[in-house]
C-alpha positions in Angstrom: -17.2 164.3 -49.2 -14.0 165.8 -50.3 -10.6 164.7 -51.4 -7.6 165.5 -49.1 -4.0 166.1 -50.2 -1.6 166.2 -47.3 1.8 167.8 -47.7 4.7 168.0 -45.3 6.6 171.1 -44.5 10.3 171.1 -45.4 12.8 172.0 -42.7 14.8 174.7 -44.4 17.2 174.9 -41.5 18.8 171.6 -42.2 21.1 169.7 -39.8 23.7 171.5 -37.8 27.3 170.4 -38.7 29.1 168.4 -36.0 32.7 169.0 -35.1 34.8 166.0 -35.9 37.0 164.6 -33.2 40.0 162.3 -34.0 39.8 158.8 -32.7 41.6 158.4 -29.5 41.9 154.9 -28.0 42.5 156.3 -24.5 39.4 158.5 -24.7 37.3 155.6 -26.0 38.5 153.3 -23.3 37.4 155.8 -20.6 33.8 156.1 -21.9 31.4 155.0 -19.2 28.9 152.2 -20.0 25.4 153.3 -21.0 23.1 154.0 -18.0 19.7 155.0 -19.3 17.1 156.1 -16.7 14.6 153.5 -15.5 11.1 154.7 -16.4 7.7 153.3 -15.7 6.4 153.7 -19.3 2.7 154.4 -18.9 2.3 156.6 -22.0 0.9 155.7 -25.4 4.0 153.7 -26.4 6.5 152.3 -26.1 5.3 150.3 -23.2 7.1 148.2 -20.6 9.2 145.4 -22.0 8.8 142.0 -20.3 11.9 140.7 -18.5 11.8 137.5 -20.5 12.0 139.6 -23.7 15.1 141.4 -22.5 16.7 138.1 -21.8 16.0 136.7 -25.3 17.7 139.7 -26.8 21.0 138.6 -25.3 21.0 135.3 -27.3 23.5 134.7 -30.1 22.5 136.3 -33.5 21.9 134.1 -36.5 21.7 135.4 -40.0 18.5 136.4 -41.8 18.8 133.3 -44.1 19.7 130.7 -41.4 17.2 127.8 -41.3 16.8 128.4 -37.6 15.6 132.0 -38.4 12.9 130.7 -40.7 11.8 128.1 -38.0 11.5 131.1 -35.7 9.5 133.2 -38.2 7.1 130.2 -38.8 6.5 130.0 -35.0 6.0 133.7 -34.8 3.5 133.5 -37.7 1.4 130.8 -35.9 1.3 132.8 -32.6 0.6 136.1 -34.3 -2.3 134.7 -36.3 -3.9 133.4 -33.0 -3.5 136.8 -31.3 -4.9 138.6 -34.4 -7.8 136.1 -34.4 -7.3 134.9 -37.9 -6.5 131.8 -40.0 -4.7 133.9 -42.6 -1.7 132.3 -44.2 -0.1 135.7 -44.7 0.7 136.8 -41.2 4.2 138.2 -40.8 6.2 140.9 -38.9 7.7 143.6 -41.1 11.0 145.1 -40.2 10.1 148.6 -39.0 7.7 150.3 -36.6 3.9 150.5 -36.8 4.1 153.3 -39.4 6.0 150.9 -41.7 3.1 148.5 -41.6 0.6 151.3 -42.0 2.4 152.4 -45.2 2.8 148.8 -46.4 -0.9 148.2 -45.9 -2.0 151.3 -47.8 0.7 151.4 -50.6 0.3 147.8 -51.6 -3.5 148.2 -52.2 -4.0 151.9 -53.0 -2.2 153.3 -56.0 -2.7 156.3 -58.2 -6.4 157.2 -58.6 -7.6 154.4 -56.4 -10.7 155.5 -54.5 -10.0 155.2 -50.8 -12.5 155.9 -48.0 -11.0 156.8 -44.6 -12.8 157.2 -41.3 -11.0 160.1 -39.7 -11.4 161.0 -36.0 -7.9 161.1 -34.7 -4.2 161.6 -35.4 -3.5 158.1 -36.8 -6.5 158.1 -39.0 -5.2 161.4 -40.4 -1.9 159.7 -41.0 -3.6 156.9 -43.0 -5.4 159.5 -45.0 -2.1 161.3 -45.7 -0.3 158.2 -46.8 -3.1 157.3 -49.2 -2.9 160.8 -50.7 0.9 160.4 -51.1 0.2 157.3 -53.2 -2.0 159.4 -55.5 -5.2 157.8 -54.3 -8.5 159.7 -54.4 -9.2 160.0 -50.7 -12.7 160.4 -49.4 -12.9 161.3 -45.7 -15.7 160.8 -43.2 -14.9 162.9 -40.2 -16.1 162.7 -36.6 -15.0 164.7 -33.5 -11.8 163.4 -31.9 -12.9 161.2 -29.0 -16.0 159.8 -30.7 -16.6 156.5 -32.6 -18.5 156.4 -35.9 -22.2 155.5 -36.0 -22.8 152.2 -37.9 -25.5 153.6 -40.2 -23.5 156.7 -41.0 -20.5 154.4 -41.8 -22.6 152.3 -44.1 -24.0 155.2 -46.0 -20.5 156.8 -46.5 -19.1 153.6 -48.0 -22.1 153.0 -50.3 -22.0 156.6 -51.4 -18.3 156.7 -52.2 -18.0 153.2 -53.7 -14.3 152.8 -52.8 -11.9 150.0 -53.6 -10.2 150.4 -50.2 -11.7 151.3 -46.8 -9.4 152.3 -43.9 -10.2 152.8 -40.3 -8.5 152.8 -36.9 -9.7 150.1 -34.5 -7.8 151.5 -31.5 -7.1 155.2 -31.9 -4.0 155.9 -29.9 -4.5 159.7 -29.9 -7.9 159.6 -28.3 -8.5 156.2 -26.6 -11.4 155.3 -28.8 -12.3 151.8 -29.9 -14.1 151.7 -33.3 -16.3 148.6 -33.9 -15.6 147.4 -37.4 -18.2 144.8 -38.4 -20.6 147.3 -40.0 -17.7 149.0 -41.8 -16.5 145.6 -43.2 -19.9 144.4 -44.2 -20.6 147.6 -46.2 -17.1 147.6 -47.7 -17.4 144.0 -48.9 -20.8 144.7 -50.3 -19.2 147.5 -52.3 -16.3 145.2 -53.4 -13.7 146.9 -51.3 -10.9 145.7 -49.1 -10.7 146.9 -45.5 -7.6 148.1 -43.7 -7.6 148.3 -39.9 -5.0 150.0 -37.6 -4.7 147.6 -34.6 -1.5 149.1 -33.2 -2.9 149.7 -29.7 -5.2 146.7 -29.5 -3.1 143.7 -30.6 -2.2 141.6 -27.6 -4.4 143.5 -25.1 -7.9 143.1 -26.4 -9.8 141.1 -29.0 -8.8 142.2 -32.5 -11.0 139.4 -34.1 -9.8 139.9 -37.7 -11.8 137.0 -39.2 -14.9 137.6 -37.1 -14.9 141.3 -37.9 -14.1 140.9 -41.6 -10.9 142.9 -41.7 -8.8 142.2 -44.8 -5.5 143.9 -43.9 -4.7 144.5 -40.2 -1.4 145.8 -38.8 0.1 146.5 -35.5 3.5 147.1 -33.8 5.8 145.3 -31.3 6.2 147.9 -28.6 2.8 148.1 -27.0 0.6 145.1 -26.2 3.3 142.6 -27.3 5.7 143.9 -24.6 8.7 144.2 -27.0 11.0 147.0 -28.0 10.1 149.0 -31.2 11.3 147.6 -34.5 8.8 145.0 -35.9 5.3 145.5 -37.1 2.9 142.6 -37.5 0.6 142.5 -40.5 -1.9 140.0 -41.7 -3.8 139.7 -45.1 -7.0 137.8 -45.8 -7.3 135.5 -48.7 -9.2 138.2 -50.6 -6.4 140.7 -50.0 -3.7 138.1 -50.9 -5.5 137.4 -54.2 -5.5 141.1 -55.0 -1.9 141.4 -54.0 -0.8 138.5 -56.2 -2.8 139.9 -59.2 -0.8 143.1 -59.2 1.4 143.4 -62.2 3.0 146.8 -61.7 6.0 146.8 -59.4 5.4 148.7 -56.1 7.4 151.9 -55.9 8.7 150.8 -52.5 11.0 147.8 -52.7 11.3 147.6 -48.9 7.6 147.5 -48.2 6.6 145.3 -51.2 4.4 142.6 -49.6 4.8 140.4 -52.6 8.5 140.3 -52.1 8.1 139.9 -48.3 5.8 136.9 -48.9 8.5 135.3 -51.0 11.0 136.0 -48.3 9.1 134.8 -45.2 6.7 132.1 -46.5 7.8 131.3 -50.1 11.2 130.2 -51.3 12.9 132.4 -48.6 14.3 134.5 -51.4 16.6 137.2 -49.9 14.9 140.5 -49.4 16.5 142.4 -46.5 18.5 141.7 -43.4 15.9 141.0 -40.8 16.9 141.3 -37.2 17.1 137.9 -35.5 17.3 139.7 -32.2 14.0 141.5 -32.7 12.4 138.2 -33.7 13.7 136.5 -30.6 12.1 139.3 -28.6 8.8 139.0 -30.5 8.7 135.2 -30.1 9.1 135.6 -26.3 6.6 138.4 -26.1 4.1 136.1 -27.8 5.0 133.2 -25.6 4.3 135.3 -22.5 0.8 136.0 -23.9 0.0 132.3 -24.4 1.4 131.3 -21.1 -0.9 133.9 -19.4 -3.8 132.9 -21.6 -5.3 135.2 -24.2 -8.7 135.7 -22.6 -7.2 136.1 -19.1 -4.9 138.7 -20.6 -7.8 140.6 -22.1 -9.6 140.5 -18.7 -6.6 141.8 -16.8 -6.5 144.8 -19.1 -10.2 145.4 -18.5 -9.9 145.2 -14.7 -6.9 147.6 -14.6 -8.6 150.0 -17.0 -11.8 150.1 -14.9 -9.8 150.6 -11.7 -7.7 153.5 -13.2 -10.9 155.2 -14.6 -12.5 154.9 -11.1 -9.4 156.5 -9.6 -9.2 159.3 -12.1 -12.8 160.2 -11.7 -12.5 160.1 -7.9 -9.7 162.7 -8.2 -12.1 164.9 -10.1 -10.9 164.3 -13.7 -13.4 163.8 -16.5 -12.8 161.4 -19.3 -12.8 162.4 -23.0 -14.3 159.2 -24.3 -17.8 157.8 -23.4 -17.6 154.5 -21.5 -19.0 152.4 -24.4 -16.2 153.6 -26.7 -13.2 153.4 -24.4 -10.2 151.3 -25.1 -8.8 149.3 -22.2 -5.3 150.4 -23.1 -5.3 154.2 -23.6 -7.0 156.5 -21.1 -7.6 160.1 -21.9 -8.7 162.3 -19.0 -9.3 165.9 -19.7 -6.7 168.3 -18.2 -8.4 170.4 -15.4 -8.6 174.1 -15.9 -5.5 175.9 -14.8 -3.2 172.9 -14.9 -0.1 173.0 -17.1 -0.1 169.5 -18.5 3.5 169.8 -19.8 4.7 170.7 -16.3 2.6 168.0 -14.8 4.1 165.3 -17.1 7.6 166.6 -16.5 7.2 166.4 -12.8 5.8 162.9 -13.0 8.8 161.8 -15.0 11.6 163.7 -13.2 10.3 163.2 -9.6 8.6 159.8 -9.8 10.1 158.2 -12.9 6.7 157.8 -14.6 6.1 158.7 -18.2 2.6 159.5 -19.5 1.9 161.6 -22.7 -0.1 164.6 -23.7 -2.6 165.1 -26.5 -1.9 165.5 -30.2 -3.4 167.8 -32.8 -6.5 169.6 -31.6 -6.2 167.8 -28.2 -2.7 169.1 -27.5 -2.7 170.5 -24.0 -6.2 169.4 -23.4 -5.9 165.7 -22.4 -3.4 163.3 -20.8 -2.7 159.9 -22.5 -2.2 157.1 -20.0 -1.3 153.7 -21.3 -1.9 150.4 -19.6 -0.5 147.9 -22.1 0.9 144.4 -21.7 3.5 144.3 -18.9 2.5 147.8 -17.8 -1.1 146.9 -17.1 -0.6 146.0 -13.4 -2.5 146.8 -10.3 0.7 148.1 -8.6 1.2 150.5 -11.6 -2.4 151.8 -11.4 -2.1 152.5 -7.7 1.4 154.1 -8.0 0.3 156.3 -10.9 -2.8 157.5 -9.0 -0.8 158.3 -5.9 1.8 160.3 -7.8 -0.7 162.0 -10.1 -2.5 163.3 -7.0 0.8 164.8 -5.7 1.6 166.6 -9.0 -1.9 167.9 -9.3 -1.7 169.4 -5.8 1.6 171.0 -6.6 -0.2 173.1 -9.3 -3.0 174.0 -6.9 -5.6 171.4 -7.9 -7.6 170.1 -5.0 -8.7 166.5 -5.7 -12.3 165.6 -5.1 -11.4 162.4 -3.4 -8.7 159.7 -3.2 -7.9 158.0 -6.5 -6.0 155.2 -4.8 -8.9 154.4 -2.5 -11.4 154.4 -5.4 -9.2 152.0 -7.4 -8.7 149.7 -4.4 -12.5 149.6 -3.8 -12.9 148.6 -7.5 -10.3 145.8 -7.2 -12.1 144.6 -4.0 -15.4 144.3 -6.0 -13.9 142.6 -9.1 
């Protein structure tokens, strides 16, 4: 194994200066209202926002220390814990996107010289490795080809060989569409005395995360995918083992904003002021969670599976091959290989500009080689699957690709059988 230090290139160009314009009440009054385009968001995130969530965001703002706000965060805590599949007392939503929760998860438990074992087979596992390196941790990496899950025996041997204090893996790799089972990783990590961090950004609210059953100590996610909310909050949960380690820390964390000890005192303790949390975003999260419970968690998981299988049937009927083997596929992110001769950037641009549908391309070594199609939360609908397949066939034909069959008919046949 080897240690990895990740550095970031500095943009030497710097920002371009903007020409200042004097305030002019007449000019300001003539500005038109905002009119963003309506997109069907079927990329890797953000996903579609539920109408009930949009409505909640129009409600009156209360302050971040109002008693009503803490009643709200308590309710969010209870619902988040259920969706995570945990009885953890520490289950909160951090102000920030999923990367904020990722950095909080790592920085609070991996400091200078901490041995950290990271399972790396995608873009966001690379990011976890990089954040750990920035903390000064000794990072040990086990690598697998992008698009593959780790073998359980290989995972156990890696952990027992490196004897880390922290183990990090991605449960739902957004860059590849791979689901990584975590039970063997957690068992080996606990046998070695380590805590386990899991990235659940693209699984929470759409498929079983099963924090307690799997043995995950620190799990984090985001608000803008399976929870059907806008970006801005990132759920995180800590096991009792992790909370014990956190409370035993005596050295102040270098990051004030992401200090989980302070956030615990703000949300669940004496409500000691920490930062100005957005009531509006918490309204949104509360309603996004309420939608999940009204649908039923298990029914929601099954809906995602049915739409996933129908989309894959349609993609394969068109003649597209999938990057990930069936046993390792997420039901949320689909990664068909781009056919030879197809310009995936032009394909995605035409989908967006002609049909109003956003999908995404590959990252890192998969750039230009795959498409990333997301069916998450409010976006995982039969109508969306059929519309996407119809429009995808059209844009493929524009570039001279002749589909092997009808994606729409294949998906409809799948729905008829399910």
